[in-house]
N, C-alpha and C positions, 0 to 999 in steps of 0.2 A: 424480512426481505427488505433490502434496500430499495427506497422509492426513488425513481428517476423519471422527471418530466421530460418528454420530447416534444417540442413544438413543431407545428407543420408537418406532423407525421403522417397525413393522409396524402401529402403531396409526392412528387417524383422521387427526389432524393430522400426525403423523410420517411417514406414508406419503406424503403430499403434499409434505412438505418434502424427503424422500429424492428423490421423483421430480423435484422442481425442481432440485435440485443435481446429480443424475446426468445429467439431459438438458441442462442448460444449461452445465455445467462439466466437459467431458471431460478437462480436465487435472487434476482432482481425483479421488482415489480415495475413494469413499464406503463406509464401513463401517457397516452397519445392525446395532445391538445391540439385541435384544428378547428378553424372557423368554417371549413367546407365552402370556401369561395370557389370560383371557376376551376381553380387548379387543384383542389382538394377532392380525393375520390376514395371513398371507403372500399370500393371494389378492388383497390390496390392491395387490400390487406385481408381478403376473405379466408385465406389459407391459415390465418393465425387468430382470427377474431374471436374464436371460442377458447383459446388457451388461457389457463388459469392466472398466468403472470402478466396478462395484458388487459388494459382497460382504456376504452376510448372516452374522451370527454370533448364535447362540442363547446367552443367558446372562442372569444376573440381576445388577443393578447392587448389590444388596446382599450379594453374595458377594465379600468383600474380597480373598481370595486369587486368585479367578478374575480379577477387575478388574486387580489389580497385575500378574498375569502377561500379561494382554491388553495393557496399556499398555507393559509391557517388550518384548513381541514386536513390536508393530505401530508403537509410537512415534507415536502420533496427534499431529499438530501443532495441531489444533483439536478442540473438542468442541461439539456443539449438542445440549443436553440437554432432551429432551422427555418422557422415561420418567416416568410418574407414575401413581398411583392418582387418578382424577378425578371420581368420581361422589359427589355430596354425600350422597345417601341411603345409599350403601354406608358412607360415613365415620362416619355416625351409629350404624350398628349394629357396625362393626368399625374403630374408630379406630386400633388398633395397626398394621394393615396399612398405613395411611397414613403413620404415623409412620415405619415401617421403610422403606418405599419412597421417600417423598417427602423425608424428612429424612436418615435414615441412608445412603440410597442416594446422595443428593446429595453428602454429605460424603465418602463413600468415593471418588467419582469426582473430587472436588476434590483430595483427598489424593494420588491416583494421578497426576493431572495436575501437581500441585505438585512431587512427587518426582521426576518426569521431567524438568521444564523450569526448576527453580528457579534455575539459574545461566544460563539462556538464554531469556529471554521474547520475544526478537525474532520478529515475524510469528507469535505464538502467540495463541490467543484461546479463552476458555471462555465460550459463550453459553448463558445459562440462560433457558429459556422458561417464563413464569409466567401467572398469571391475574389478572384485575381483581378477583376475589373477595377478595384480600388486604386490599383497602381497606374492606371492610365493606358497608354499605349507604347509600343516599342517600335523602333525602326527595323531594319532588316536583320540586325543582329542584337545580342544581348538576351538576357533572361531576367524575370522578376525573382528577386530574392526576398527573404524576410526583412532585409533592411532597405529595400527599395522605397524611396519617398512616395507617399500617397499623391495621385494626381488625377482624380476621377474626371470623366469627360461627359458623363450622362447623368440625369437626375437619379436613375437607379444606382449607379456606382458611387454617386456623391452620398446617397442616403445609407448605402452599406458601409462607406467609409466612416461616416458619422457614427453609426452604431458600433463599429470597431473601437472608435475613440472612446465612446462612452463605457464600454467594457473595460478597457485599460484604466480609465478614470476611476471606476468603482474599485478596481483592484489596488490603485494607489492610494485613494482617499479612505477606503474602508477596510483594506486588507483582504478583500474578497479573493479567494483562489480561483483562477481562471485560466483558460486556454483559448487560443484562436486558431482557426485554420482558414487559409485562403486557398480556394480551389480552382482548377481550370474548367472548361466546359465539360459537362457530363452528358452522356448518351446512354440508352439501354431501355429495357422493359419499362412499360407504364409512364413513359414520357409524354407530357401533354403536347398535342400536335399543333402548338403554335410556334414551337422551336424548329430549327432547321432540319434536323434529321427525321424526326417523326412526321413533320409536315410534308417533306418530300416522299417518304414512304406511303403516306396516306394518299398523296396526289397521284403517285405512280399507280397505285392500286385502283384509283378511280380515273385514270387517264386525264388528269388535269395538268396544267402548266406547273413548272417547278420554278418559283420566283428566286432569282439570285440578285443580291444588291450589287449596283455598280458594275464593276469589271470582274467581280468574283474572286479578286485577289487578296481579300481579307483572310488573315491567317489566325487559326486558333489552335491551342493545345487540347487534345480531347482525351478524356478518361472515362472508361467503363463504370457505370454507377455502382455496381456491386464491389468494385475495387475501391471507390470512394467510401462506401459504407465500412468496408474493412479497415480503411485508414483511420476513420472516425473512431472506430472501436479501439484502434491502438493509441491513438492520441489521447482519448478519454482515459484509458487506464495506465498509459505509461508516459504520457507527455509531461514535461516539467511545468509547474505553475508559472504563470505570467510570462509564457512563451508563445510565439507564433510558429506555426508549421504550414509551409507551402505544400500543397498536394497537387501533383500533375502527373501527366502521362509520358513526358518526353516524346510527344507524338504530335507534331505540327502539321497541319493540313491547311492549304488554301481552301476556301469554300468551293470553288469550282472543281478542284481536283477531288475533294471529298464527294461532291455530288455525282461526279463522272463514275467514281468507284462504286458509289451506292446504286447507280444506274445499271452499271455492268452486273453487279451481284443480284439486283432485282430482276433483270432480264434472264439470268440464269435460273433463279428460284422459281420464276413464273413461266418458264419455257417460252419466252418471247424471243423473236429475232434480235440479234445484237444491234444495238443503237436505237431500239424502240423507245426505251425509257429516256435516253439522253436527248432525243428529238423533243422532249417536253420542256427542256431548259429554256427559261425565259428571263432575259435580263430586265430588271426594273430599276427605277431611280433610286440612288443611294438615300440612306436615312441620314438626318443631321448628326454630326459629331461622331461618325462611325469610326471606332478605333481600328487601325490598320493591323496591329499584330499582338497577340498575347502569347506568352511562352513562360512557363513556370520552371524554376530551378528547384527540384525536389530532392536535392542531395542531402539536406538536413534531416528530413524524416526518414530517408533511407539509412543514413549513417547512425542515427540516434535510436531509432525504433525498428529498423530492419523492414520498413515497407517498400514494396515496389509493386507496379502493375502486374496482375497475373495473366492477362491476355494481351496480345497485339491489337492494334486497332482493326486489322482485317478480321481477326477472330471475333472481337466484340461486336463489330458491325454485323457480321453474319449471324451471330446469336440474336442481335437486336432485330434483324430483319425476320429471322425465323419466329421470334415472339410476336411480332406484329401480324405476320401472316396467320399464325395459329390462333390469334386473339382478335380477330376482326369484329366480333361482337362488342368487345371492350372499346375498340377504336370508333365503331359506328355510335356507341352510346355517348362517347365523349364528344364527337364532332356534332352530334345532334343535340346534345345538352340533356339527354335522358338520364345520365349517370346522376345528375343532381337530385333525382328523386330517390336515389338509393338510401339515403340516410332516413327520410321519412318512412320508407317502406321497412326498414330494418330497426327503427328506433326502439321497439319493445324489447327485441333481443339484445341490443347493445346496452339498454338500460339496466338489464339484469345482470 
């Protein structure tokens, strides 16, 4: 069985990628490496935890000795690298954690993969999953293409830009086969509620204020997380070596318009009077270096690999709301921190 390491596979996007590969490729053995920090949650993967082609490993990508031992033991033939610190607000208050995980951690993985396969790159691949935020910000027009110059504006995006460059450098220096994808904002099931959509769903369910930065006119391109996982599947299997693929939904929304739609749908789902949830909207001071607009040009992945989103934003948002309403125990455990006990409670089962 081909051995594939997926880093950060207990996180939001990572868990959907792990599920995509475990369920659709029984001929692969998927190893999920996650440090289980605040955003990693094994409850995201209970449905596949006992499948024979899945194995969880608890560990930190910044632990060089551990990573080297891991690669020597399992001899991974491919890496899909998603592990990252990803919240912009946290990067402003603690940039060093982002440099450590996103830059140093990526280099440690690259070095371990290089040391293992430097004389045999046949059928090997290092896939680095990145973000559209490396490109900086757009005005009212234009789209980010794969050729857009990097211009990161936050410690988070700067750390991801650096990791992208290191992946390319290992490709050029050592001949390592790699692909990179830069994706727009994701949303969907299992999203940790520090991000805009799950935060507002949680707050509506609990009649709490909905914080909106500045005037709410910041614009993002949104993609349903399951569609992102399918795109990663396609890029991994069919993407060209040493290429970058932008993944986006062609689906721009200002924050305020998005939240008003969310409020409308939540009122309908919860049988509340029209306007009940919208009354919770509260404008707060803007954060430093807040990018005005992101928008991905995803024509390359569409033309070369045939990928496109399977749902509209309205459909995906409705699915997301339904999932959070149906999984309020998961949401309560995440917001209370109780989910962090899950690994300790399940360790004997996982170890087997």
